[in-house]
MIKOL-631616 format. One record per residue (C-alpha): z, x, y; residue in three letters. Coordinates in nm, 4 decimals. Example, Ala and Ser with C-alpha at 12.3 -4.5 7.8 and 13.67 -1.06 7.14 Angstrom:
<recs>
+----------+----------+----------+------+
|        w |        u |        v | code |
+----------+----------+----------+------+
|   0.7800 |   1.2300 |  -0.4500 |  ALA |
|   0.7140 |   1.3670 |  -0.1060 |  SER |
+----------+----------+----------+------+
</recs>
This chain:
<recs>
+----------+----------+----------+------+
|        w |        u |        v | code |
+----------+----------+----------+------+
|  -1.0194 | -10.0016 |   3.0636 |  MET |
|  -0.9132 |  -9.6328 |   3.0902 |  ALA |
|  -0.8153 |  -9.6230 |   2.7185 |  ASP |
|  -1.1504 |  -9.7810 |   2.5863 |  THR |
|  -1.3092 |  -9.5942 |   2.3003 |  VAL |
|  -1.7024 |  -9.6191 |   2.3236 |  GLU |
|  -1.9493 |  -9.5327 |   2.0676 |  PRO |
|  -2.1611 |  -9.2084 |   2.1364 |  PHE |
|  -2.4641 |  -9.0720 |   2.0184 |  ARG |
|  -2.6177 |  -8.7377 |   2.1271 |  ILE |
|  -2.9580 |  -8.7989 |   2.2896 |  ASP |
|  -3.0695 |  -8.5303 |   2.5402 |  VAL |
|  -3.3352 |  -8.6420 |   2.7892 |  PRO |
|  -3.6964 |  -8.4994 |   2.7104 |  GLU |
|  -3.7024 |  -8.3581 |   3.0659 |  GLU |
|  -3.3959 |  -8.1606 |   3.0088 |  VAL |
|  -3.5577 |  -8.0016 |   2.6909 |  LEU |
|  -3.8741 |  -7.9358 |   2.8738 |  ALA |
|  -3.6800 |  -7.7634 |   3.1528 |  ASP |
|  -3.5041 |  -7.5623 |   2.8782 |  LEU |
|  -3.8507 |  -7.4547 |   2.7189 |  ARG |
|  -3.9794 |  -7.3506 |   3.0677 |  ARG |
|  -3.6765 |  -7.1206 |   3.1422 |  ARG |
|  -3.6935 |  -6.9669 |   2.8099 |  ILE |
|  -4.0489 |  -6.8924 |   2.8263 |  ALA |
|  -4.0043 |  -6.7327 |   3.1682 |  ARG |
|  -3.7129 |  -6.4898 |   3.0524 |  THR |
|  -3.7187 |  -6.1570 |   3.2500 |  ARG |
|  -3.6088 |  -5.9260 |   2.9605 |  TRP |
|  -3.3880 |  -5.6038 |   3.0477 |  PRO |
|  -3.4652 |  -5.2577 |   2.9130 |  ASP |
|  -3.2324 |  -5.1753 |   2.5981 |  GLN |
|  -3.1893 |  -4.8139 |   2.5205 |  LEU |
|  -3.3445 |  -4.7078 |   2.1991 |  PRO |
|  -3.1327 |  -4.6994 |   1.8955 |  GLY |
|  -2.8387 |  -4.8818 |   2.0343 |  THR |
|  -2.8684 |  -5.2051 |   1.8324 |  GLY |
|  -2.5610 |  -5.4115 |   1.8736 |  TRP |
|  -2.3443 |  -5.1219 |   2.0003 |  LEU |
|  -2.3526 |  -5.2112 |   2.3617 |  MET |
|  -2.3746 |  -5.5997 |   2.3129 |  GLY |
|  -2.6440 |  -5.8382 |   2.1847 |  THR |
|  -2.9393 |  -5.6376 |   2.0176 |  ASP |
|  -3.2496 |  -5.7339 |   2.2296 |  GLU |
|  -3.4684 |  -5.6916 |   1.9244 |  THR |
|  -3.2763 |  -5.9535 |   1.7410 |  TYR |
|  -3.2630 |  -6.1846 |   2.0373 |  LEU |
|  -3.6412 |  -6.1521 |   2.1071 |  ARG |
|  -3.6812 |  -6.2834 |   1.7465 |  GLU |
|  -3.4350 |  -6.5588 |   1.7825 |  LEU |
|  -3.6052 |  -6.6630 |   2.1120 |  VAL |
|  -3.9594 |  -6.6669 |   1.9487 |  THR |
|  -3.8073 |  -6.9203 |   1.7017 |  TYR |
|  -3.6531 |  -7.0992 |   1.9663 |  TRP |
|  -3.9879 |  -7.1650 |   2.1318 |  LEU |
|  -4.2073 |  -7.2081 |   1.8032 |  ASP |
|  -3.9829 |  -7.3161 |   1.5260 |  GLY |
|  -3.6544 |  -7.4677 |   1.6332 |  PHE |
|  -3.6413 |  -7.8486 |   1.6261 |  ASP |
|  -3.3517 |  -7.9688 |   1.8294 |  TRP |
|  -3.4172 |  -8.3460 |   1.7589 |  ARG |
|  -3.3650 |  -8.2534 |   1.3818 |  ALA |
|  -3.0291 |  -8.0969 |   1.4742 |  GLN |
|  -2.9448 |  -8.3849 |   1.7095 |  GLU |
|  -3.0203 |  -8.6394 |   1.4078 |  ALA |
|  -2.8018 |  -8.4305 |   1.1838 |  ASP |
|  -2.4972 |  -8.4461 |   1.4216 |  LEU |
|  -2.5552 |  -8.8064 |   1.4873 |  ASN |
|  -2.5176 |  -8.8842 |   1.1098 |  ARG |
|  -2.1308 |  -8.8450 |   1.2055 |  PHE |
|  -1.9883 |  -9.1533 |   1.3901 |  PRO |
|  -1.9001 |  -9.0183 |   1.7411 |  GLN |
|  -1.7057 |  -9.1796 |   2.0178 |  TYR |
|  -1.5890 |  -9.0880 |   2.3774 |  THR |
|  -1.2697 |  -9.2107 |   2.5658 |  THR |
|  -1.1008 |  -9.1037 |   2.8820 |  SER |
|  -0.7598 |  -8.9147 |   2.8566 |  ILE |
|  -0.5650 |  -8.7331 |   3.1381 |  ASP |
|  -0.8748 |  -8.8076 |   3.3707 |  GLY |
|  -1.0921 |  -8.6165 |   3.1190 |  GLN |
|  -1.3812 |  -8.7411 |   2.9103 |  ARG |
|  -1.3022 |  -8.6685 |   2.5519 |  VAL |
|  -1.5646 |  -8.6813 |   2.2856 |  HIS |
|  -1.4799 |  -8.6942 |   1.9066 |  PHE |
|  -1.6093 |  -8.7506 |   1.5792 |  VAL |
|  -1.4161 |  -8.9852 |   1.3598 |  HIS |
|  -1.5167 |  -9.0005 |   1.0067 |  ARG |
|  -1.2821 |  -9.2460 |   0.8052 |  ARG |
|  -1.2518 |  -9.1899 |   0.4465 |  SER |
|  -1.3265 |  -9.4766 |   0.1953 |  PRO |
|  -1.0116 |  -9.3754 |   0.0080 |  ARG |
|  -0.6998 |  -9.5823 |   0.0808 |  PRO |
|  -0.4620 |  -9.2776 |   0.0228 |  ASP |
|  -0.6509 |  -9.0600 |   0.3039 |  ALA |
|  -0.4227 |  -8.8886 |   0.5401 |  ARG |
|  -0.5378 |  -8.8341 |   0.8963 |  PRO |
|  -0.6562 |  -8.4877 |   0.9901 |  LEU |
|  -0.7768 |  -8.3452 |   1.3330 |  VAL |
|  -1.0046 |  -8.0404 |   1.3090 |  LEU |
|  -0.9964 |  -7.8163 |   1.6345 |  LEU |
|  -1.2537 |  -7.5559 |   1.7341 |  HIS |
|  -1.2561 |  -7.2663 |   1.9511 |  GLY |
|  -1.4748 |  -7.0539 |   2.1785 |  TRP |
|  -1.7646 |  -6.9916 |   2.1652 |  PRO |
|  -1.7825 |  -7.2783 |   1.9235 |  SER |
|  -1.8446 |  -7.6564 |   1.9383 |  THR |
|  -1.7445 |  -7.9501 |   1.7196 |  PHE |
|  -2.0588 |  -7.8830 |   1.5271 |  ALA |
|  -1.8811 |  -7.5845 |   1.3644 |  GLU |
|  -1.7267 |  -7.8498 |   1.1093 |  PHE |
|  -2.0547 |  -7.9973 |   0.9997 |  ARG |
|  -2.0237 |  -7.8591 |   0.6417 |  LYS |
|  -1.6684 |  -7.9664 |   0.5984 |  VAL |
|  -1.6223 |  -8.3295 |   0.7431 |  ILE |
|  -1.7834 |  -8.5118 |   0.4442 |  ASP |
|  -1.5996 |  -8.3117 |   0.1691 |  PRO |
|  -1.2785 |  -8.3610 |   0.3325 |  LEU |
|  -1.3467 |  -8.7451 |   0.4017 |  ALA |
|  -1.5086 |  -8.8348 |   0.0752 |  ASP |
|  -1.4189 |  -8.5740 |  -0.2123 |  PRO |
|  -1.5107 |  -8.8196 |  -0.4821 |  ASP |
|  -1.8848 |  -8.8038 |  -0.3457 |  ALA |
|  -1.8742 |  -8.4427 |  -0.3227 |  HIS |
|  -1.7761 |  -8.2717 |  -0.6375 |  GLY |
|  -1.3852 |  -8.3073 |  -0.6324 |  ALA |
|  -1.2860 |  -8.6540 |  -0.7722 |  PRO |
|  -0.9120 |  -8.7609 |  -0.7034 |  GLY |
|  -0.8735 |  -8.4528 |  -0.4635 |  ALA |
|  -0.6774 |  -8.5388 |  -0.1442 |  PRO |
|  -0.8942 |  -8.7088 |   0.1116 |  ALA |
|  -0.8815 |  -8.7369 |   0.4844 |  PHE |
|  -0.9750 |  -8.9512 |   0.7701 |  HIS |
|  -1.1393 |  -8.6754 |   0.9947 |  VAL |
|  -1.1233 |  -8.6625 |   1.3501 |  VAL |
|  -1.3130 |  -8.3597 |   1.5373 |  VAL |
|  -1.2894 |  -8.3596 |   1.9074 |  PRO |
|  -1.4764 |  -8.1521 |   2.1378 |  SER |
|  -1.2067 |  -7.9554 |   2.3426 |  LEU |
|  -1.1944 |  -8.0605 |   2.7022 |  PRO |
|  -1.4408 |  -7.8663 |   2.8931 |  GLY |
|  -1.6586 |  -7.7933 |   2.5779 |  TYR |
|  -1.9920 |  -7.9548 |   2.5124 |  ALA |
|  -1.9687 |  -8.3418 |   2.4999 |  CYS |
|  -1.6164 |  -8.3537 |   2.6342 |  SER |
|  -1.7018 |  -8.1607 |   2.9550 |  GLY |
|  -1.7182 |  -8.0169 |   3.1969 |  PRO |
|  -1.3604 |  -8.0443 |   3.3154 |  THR |
|  -1.3273 |  -8.1250 |   3.6824 |  THR |
|  -0.9541 |  -8.0210 |   3.7531 |  ARG |
|  -0.7598 |  -7.7126 |   3.7010 |  LYS |
|  -0.4835 |  -7.6630 |   3.4419 |  GLY |
|  -0.6601 |  -7.7225 |   3.1142 |  TRP |
|  -0.4706 |  -7.4995 |   2.8901 |  THR |
|  -0.4132 |  -7.5273 |   2.4881 |  PRO |
|  -0.0880 |  -7.7113 |   2.5895 |  HIS |
|  -0.2520 |  -7.9752 |   2.8071 |  ARG |
|  -0.5290 |  -7.9987 |   2.5430 |  MET |
|  -0.2683 |  -8.0671 |   2.2613 |  ALA |
|  -0.1274 |  -8.3526 |   2.4929 |  GLY |
|  -0.4857 |  -8.5126 |   2.4957 |  ALA |
|  -0.5410 |  -8.4810 |   2.1227 |  ILE |
|  -0.1876 |  -8.6321 |   2.0678 |  ALA |
|  -0.2901 |  -8.9270 |   2.2926 |  ASP |
|  -0.6321 |  -8.9621 |   2.1123 |  LEU |
|  -0.4611 |  -8.9576 |   1.7632 |  MET |
|  -0.2139 |  -9.2300 |   1.8931 |  ALA |
|  -0.5187 |  -9.4311 |   2.0380 |  ARG |
|  -0.6738 |  -9.4210 |   1.7098 |  LEU |
|  -0.3697 |  -9.5790 |   1.5468 |  GLY |
|  -0.2507 |  -9.2697 |   1.3406 |  TYR |
|   0.1396 |  -9.2580 |   1.2854 |  ASP |
|   0.1253 |  -8.9270 |   1.1094 |  ARG |
|  -0.1400 |  -8.6651 |   1.0924 |  TYR |
|  -0.2174 |  -8.2867 |   1.0061 |  GLY |
|  -0.4135 |  -8.0363 |   1.2361 |  ALA |
|  -0.6322 |  -7.7529 |   1.1258 |  GLN |
|  -0.7714 |  -7.4885 |   1.3728 |  GLY |
|  -0.9068 |  -7.1528 |   1.4386 |  GLY |
|  -0.9449 |  -6.9611 |   1.7581 |  ASP |
|  -0.8287 |  -7.1617 |   2.0581 |  TRP |
|  -0.8052 |  -7.4504 |   1.7879 |  GLY |
|  -0.5089 |  -7.2713 |   1.6246 |  SER |
|  -0.3440 |  -7.2673 |   1.9497 |  MET |
|  -0.4053 |  -7.6188 |   2.0382 |  VAL |
|  -0.2678 |  -7.7098 |   1.6729 |  ALA |
|   0.0322 |  -7.5021 |   1.7397 |  THR |
|   0.0990 |  -7.6897 |   2.0690 |  GLN |
|   0.0460 |  -8.0127 |   1.8960 |  LEU |
|   0.3410 |  -7.9399 |   1.6649 |  ALA |
|   0.5498 |  -7.9040 |   1.9864 |  TYR |
|   0.4387 |  -8.1991 |   2.1671 |  VAL |
|   0.3941 |  -8.4481 |   1.8940 |  ASP |
|   0.6587 |  -8.5151 |   1.6354 |  PRO |
|   0.3901 |  -8.7220 |   1.4273 |  ARG |
|   0.2325 |  -8.3836 |   1.3216 |  VAL |
|   0.3226 |  -8.3485 |   0.9503 |  GLU |
|   0.1636 |  -7.9786 |   0.9241 |  GLY |
|  -0.0726 |  -7.7506 |   1.0621 |  ILE |
|  -0.3299 |  -7.5387 |   0.8668 |  HIS |
|  -0.4445 |  -7.2177 |   1.0620 |  LEU |
|  -0.7281 |  -6.9749 |   0.9716 |  ASN |
|  -0.6341 |  -6.7641 |   1.2754 |  MET |
|  -0.2740 |  -6.6889 |   1.4040 |  VAL |
|  -0.1705 |  -6.5183 |   1.7153 |  VAL |
|   0.1916 |  -6.4239 |   1.7769 |  VAL |
|   0.3711 |  -6.1880 |   2.0142 |  PRO |
|   0.5014 |  -5.8504 |   1.9054 |  LYS |
|   0.8699 |  -5.8505 |   1.8451 |  PRO |
|   1.0774 |  -5.7408 |   2.1359 |  ARG |
|   1.4205 |  -5.7069 |   1.9734 |  ASP |
|   1.4964 |  -5.4620 |   1.6986 |  GLY |
|   1.2274 |  -5.2524 |   1.5160 |  ASP |
|   0.8940 |  -5.4451 |   1.5282 |  PRO |
|   0.7727 |  -5.2570 |   1.2048 |  MET |
|   1.0713 |  -5.3790 |   1.0062 |  ALA |
|   0.9084 |  -5.5681 |   0.7055 |  GLY |
|   0.5658 |  -5.4672 |   0.7912 |  VAL |
|   0.3622 |  -5.3129 |   0.4964 |  THR |
|   0.1300 |  -5.0186 |   0.5172 |  GLU |
|  -0.1615 |  -5.2442 |   0.4747 |  GLN |
|  -0.0386 |  -5.4649 |   0.7698 |  GLU |
|  -0.0064 |  -5.1470 |   0.9737 |  GLN |
|  -0.3624 |  -5.0517 |   0.8994 |  ALA |
|  -0.4568 |  -5.4085 |   0.9848 |  ASP |
|  -0.2749 |  -5.3796 |   1.3188 |  LEU |
|  -0.4440 |  -5.0449 |   1.4055 |  ALA |
|  -0.7895 |  -5.1821 |   1.3317 |  ALA |
|  -0.7095 |  -5.4930 |   1.5214 |  MET |
|  -0.6026 |  -5.2928 |   1.8401 |  TYR |
|  -0.8979 |  -5.0750 |   1.8002 |  ALA |
|  -1.1523 |  -5.3658 |   1.7924 |  ARG |
|  -0.9717 |  -5.5144 |   2.0963 |  GLY |
|  -1.0045 |  -5.1908 |   2.2923 |  ALA |
|  -1.3912 |  -5.1898 |   2.2216 |  ASP |
|  -1.4587 |  -5.5811 |   2.2434 |  GLN |
|  -1.2257 |  -5.7345 |   2.4762 |  ARG |
|  -1.4469 |  -5.7047 |   2.7797 |  GLY |
|  -1.5557 |  -6.0740 |   2.7587 |  TYR |
|  -1.1800 |  -6.1771 |   2.7610 |  GLN |
|  -1.1039 |  -5.9840 |   3.0780 |  GLU |
|  -1.3970 |  -6.1220 |   3.2448 |  ILE |
|  -1.3376 |  -6.4961 |   3.1471 |  GLN |
|  -0.9679 |  -6.4433 |   3.2057 |  GLY |
|  -1.0085 |  -6.3247 |   3.5725 |  THR |
|  -1.3458 |  -6.4193 |   3.7145 |  ARG |
|  -1.5097 |  -6.6745 |   3.4803 |  PRO |
|  -1.7116 |  -6.8370 |   3.7449 |  HIS |
|  -1.9174 |  -6.5201 |   3.8473 |  SER |
|  -2.0152 |  -6.4720 |   3.4991 |  LEU |
|  -2.0954 |  -6.8475 |   3.4279 |  SER |
|  -2.3456 |  -6.8726 |   3.7158 |  VAL |
|  -2.5859 |  -6.6554 |   3.5200 |  GLY |
|  -2.5050 |  -6.8056 |   3.1741 |  LEU |
|  -2.5592 |  -7.1542 |   3.3241 |  ASN |
|  -2.9083 |  -7.0654 |   3.4679 |  ASP |
|  -3.0450 |  -6.8671 |   3.1879 |  SER |
|  -3.0583 |  -6.9994 |   2.8405 |  PRO |
|  -3.1490 |  -6.6689 |   2.6888 |  VAL |
|  -2.8702 |  -6.5031 |   2.8914 |  GLY |
|  -2.6299 |  -6.7674 |   2.7419 |  LEU |
|  -2.7629 |  -6.7188 |   2.3892 |  ALA |
|  -2.7062 |  -6.3301 |   2.4357 |  GLY |
|  -2.3454 |  -6.3907 |   2.5407 |  TRP |
|  -2.2723 |  -6.6413 |   2.2523 |  ILE |
|  -2.4708 |  -6.4906 |   1.9613 |  VAL |
|  -2.3121 |  -6.1559 |   2.0189 |  GLU |
|  -1.9768 |  -6.3009 |   1.9277 |  LYS |
|  -2.1073 |  -6.4541 |   1.5975 |  PHE |
|  -2.2371 |  -6.1208 |   1.5178 |  HIS |
|  -1.9211 |  -5.9194 |   1.5983 |  ALA |
|  -1.6673 |  -6.1729 |   1.4686 |  TRP |
|  -1.8487 |  -6.3173 |   1.1429 |  GLY |
|  -1.8412 |  -6.1308 |   0.8170 |  ASP |
|  -2.2053 |  -6.0486 |   0.8321 |  CYS |
|  -2.2268 |  -5.6674 |   0.7986 |  ASP |
|  -2.4629 |  -5.6122 |   1.0987 |  GLU |
|  -2.6921 |  -5.8976 |   0.9764 |  ASP |
|  -2.5884 |  -6.2056 |   1.1642 |  VAL |
|  -2.8162 |  -6.4275 |   0.9690 |  GLU |
|  -2.6384 |  -6.3494 |   0.6341 |  SER |
|  -2.3712 |  -6.5823 |   0.7533 |  ARG |
|  -2.5392 |  -6.7939 |   1.0320 |  PHE |
|  -2.8835 |  -6.9402 |   1.0332 |  THR |
|  -3.1049 |  -6.9531 |   1.3371 |  LYS |
|  -3.0716 |  -7.3239 |   1.3524 |  ASP |
|  -2.6807 |  -7.2974 |   1.3420 |  GLU |
|  -2.6797 |  -7.0363 |   1.6282 |  LEU |
|  -2.9157 |  -7.2406 |   1.8485 |  LEU |
|  -2.7510 |  -7.5635 |   1.7955 |  THR |
|  -2.4323 |  -7.4052 |   1.9564 |  THR |
|  -2.6329 |  -7.2554 |   2.2317 |  VAL |
|  -2.8152 |  -7.5637 |   2.3158 |  VAL |
|  -2.4972 |  -7.7860 |   2.3068 |  LEU |
|  -2.3456 |  -7.5712 |   2.5675 |  TYR |
|  -2.6886 |  -7.5663 |   2.7683 |  TRP |
|  -2.7390 |  -7.9400 |   2.7768 |  VAL |
|  -2.3877 |  -8.0240 |   2.8710 |  THR |
|  -2.3632 |  -7.7587 |   3.1302 |  GLY |
|  -2.0161 |  -7.6601 |   2.9989 |  THR |
|  -2.0235 |  -7.2743 |   2.9685 |  ILE |
|  -1.8256 |  -7.2430 |   3.2919 |  GLN |
|  -1.5468 |  -7.4910 |   3.1964 |  SER |
|  -1.5388 |  -7.3443 |   2.8420 |  ALA |
|  -1.5016 |  -6.9832 |   2.9839 |  ASN |
|  -1.2413 |  -7.1065 |   3.2421 |  ARG |
|  -1.0060 |  -7.1794 |   2.9644 |  LEU |
|  -0.9242 |  -6.8033 |   2.9349 |  TYR |
|  -0.8177 |  -6.7948 |   3.2934 |  ARG |
|  -0.6194 |  -7.1109 |   3.2958 |  GLU |
|  -0.4314 |  -6.9881 |   2.9930 |  THR |
|  -0.3652 |  -6.6484 |   3.1364 |  ARG |
|  -0.2195 |  -6.7883 |   3.4550 |  LEU |
|   0.0070 |  -7.0353 |   3.2445 |  SER |
|   0.1670 |  -6.7705 |   3.0410 |  GLY |
|   0.2091 |  -6.7324 |   2.6721 |  ARG |
|   0.3901 |  -7.0696 |   2.6342 |  GLY |
|   0.0697 |  -7.2499 |   2.7095 |  ALA |
|  -0.0915 |  -7.1047 |   2.4057 |  SER |
|   0.0783 |  -6.8740 |   2.1481 |  ALA |
|   0.4121 |  -6.9883 |   2.0032 |  PRO |
|   0.7320 |  -6.8976 |   2.2132 |  ASP |
|   0.9909 |  -7.0650 |   1.9861 |  ARG |
|   0.9809 |  -7.1756 |   1.6382 |  PRO |
|   0.7135 |  -7.4278 |   1.5520 |  VAL |
|   0.8474 |  -7.7697 |   1.4215 |  PRO |
|   0.6024 |  -7.8249 |   1.1389 |  ALA |
|   0.5123 |  -7.6545 |   0.8289 |  PRO |
|   0.2241 |  -7.4245 |   0.8384 |  MET |
|  -0.0543 |  -7.2853 |   0.6091 |  ALA |
|  -0.2323 |  -6.9541 |   0.6823 |  HIS |
|  -0.5844 |  -6.9014 |   0.5301 |  LEU |
|  -0.6698 |  -6.5461 |   0.6166 |  ARG |
|  -1.0210 |  -6.3911 |   0.6207 |  PHE |
|  -1.0765 |  -6.0173 |   0.6084 |  PRO |
|  -1.3166 |  -6.0020 |   0.9121 |  ARG |
|  -1.0843 |  -6.2390 |   1.1318 |  GLU |
|  -1.0138 |  -6.0434 |   1.4531 |  GLY |
|  -0.6320 |  -6.1154 |   1.4704 |  PHE |
|  -0.4492 |  -5.9861 |   1.1813 |  MET |
|  -0.0713 |  -6.0009 |   1.2570 |  PHE |
|   0.1779 |  -5.8966 |   1.0119 |  PRO |
|   0.3346 |  -6.1934 |   0.8115 |  ARG |
|   0.6960 |  -6.0811 |   0.9286 |  ALA |
|   0.5828 |  -6.1424 |   1.2880 |  TRP |
|   0.4168 |  -6.4672 |   1.2049 |  ILE |
|   0.7290 |  -6.5892 |   1.0224 |  GLU |
|   0.9392 |  -6.5527 |   1.3209 |  ARG |
|   0.7721 |  -6.8545 |   1.4679 |  PHE |
|   0.5854 |  -7.0463 |   1.1783 |  TYR |
|   0.7511 |  -7.2151 |   0.8781 |  ASP |
|   0.4838 |  -7.0547 |   0.6362 |  VAL |
|   0.4837 |  -7.2623 |   0.3254 |  VAL |
|   0.1243 |  -7.1432 |   0.2219 |  ARG |
|  -0.0392 |  -6.8193 |   0.2642 |  TRP |
|  -0.3851 |  -6.7355 |   0.1102 |  THR |
|  -0.5993 |  -6.4424 |   0.1573 |  GLU |
|  -0.9703 |  -6.4978 |   0.0795 |  HIS |
|  -1.1921 |  -6.1979 |  -0.0159 |  PRO |
|  -1.4642 |  -6.2804 |   0.2246 |  THR |
|  -1.5301 |  -6.4446 |   0.5560 |  GLY |
|  -1.4670 |  -6.4066 |   0.9264 |  GLY |
|  -1.3893 |  -6.5859 |   1.2256 |  HIS |
|  -1.5859 |  -6.9098 |   1.1902 |  PHE |
|  -1.4392 |  -7.0310 |   0.8610 |  ALA |
|  -1.6035 |  -7.3804 |   0.8646 |  ALA |
|  -1.9414 |  -7.2380 |   0.8947 |  MET |
|  -1.8925 |  -6.8960 |   0.6777 |  GLU |
|  -1.6598 |  -7.0360 |   0.3894 |  GLU |
|  -1.6531 |  -7.4117 |   0.4070 |  PRO |
|  -1.5673 |  -7.4354 |   0.0310 |  ASP |
|  -1.2755 |  -7.2081 |   0.0657 |  ALA |
|  -1.1484 |  -7.3822 |   0.3856 |  LEU |
|  -1.1777 |  -7.7285 |   0.2341 |  VAL |
|  -1.0068 |  -7.6272 |  -0.0980 |  ALA |
|  -0.7153 |  -7.4693 |   0.1063 |  ASP |
|  -0.6727 |  -7.7741 |   0.3406 |  VAL |
|  -0.6616 |  -8.0124 |   0.0440 |  ARG |
|  -0.4196 |  -7.7895 |  -0.1407 |  ALA |
|  -0.1803 |  -7.7570 |   0.1621 |  PHE |
|  -0.1818 |  -8.1036 |   0.2666 |  PHE |
|  -0.1679 |  -8.2374 |  -0.0844 |  GLY |
|   0.1578 |  -8.0525 |  -0.1357 |  SER |
|   0.3220 |  -8.2296 |   0.1555 |  LEU |
|   0.5001 |  -8.5724 |   0.1060 |  PRO |
|   0.2579 |  -8.8456 |   0.0759 |  ALA |
|   0.1882 |  -9.0335 |   0.4186 |  PRO |
|   0.3796 |  -9.3372 |   0.3050 |  SER |
|   0.6983 |  -9.1285 |   0.1916 |  ALA |
+----------+----------+----------+------+
</recs>
């Protein structure tokens, strides 16, 4: 039946891995201008070091086994295969929670937080709020892809996630997300009245068009806005390409694993709180696991295509365009790329918790897992109990 939920394990065929190694070994390297480092994109010196490790030290089977320790499943929703982790808590008072990743991430981003959220008693926080954790691969990403039809926007993804949570039997649930996941979580609050709250580590809202947009905006927030716009002017090239001609770019990324690594790793370097040293926040294994998940599933094109699909559908398919009907918590990290003023955010969101963490960047579950877990527990623990 179409709504059947099937157990799933990652098991990449050996011939796929052998082909991957051959392609890596035959990389044709470009010439990088001396002294440019990461200024014009991925630093070739670092990428060569990463690729050497990829060939000589990286153990995909070990990463595969680590991911497979989480119970995984697939089902079909809206004509699309949807893959997800479903880690049920042993606690009878646990509440359901869906964790939503973005680009260029995968469900593996949440490896460090799944077990502490599901079983706090076994992870140093006895009595803390517990969760039945659901971690989907967004449609078009990794094990949920590629998509085969047009129209997959955050709004449509939210509909699929709502169907998934209903299929799992959850009457009420919360959502947590960053990057595209924050937009899917926002859309979930619109489309599904069962959403009891959303926790976001990235928030995108439109600039107010009525009155003085700077009313109520602090000097620090004005400085944050200026820095955000400056970063955008320097770094938004990927967004313009993926938002207009994603298929042209993706031909190369789907054919060259090192090209794919260069495109993805640059974002971890640029968006993480790593002070030019990407491995101060992300290990080589973490970076390469992300790249390999895109490679073996052939999903970089459908993942990139989300930018164009959303651009064509307008703001209402992603960012909020009216008040969001669920309480929201925002955990803000200093190196997050989007830093909108609180007054702008509160035009759309019912902000009941606002936390500013001193360190961390865009990939919260990888960079600051303890902070994310603590804030998720505090927010959802403050809401009425599931049985109330």
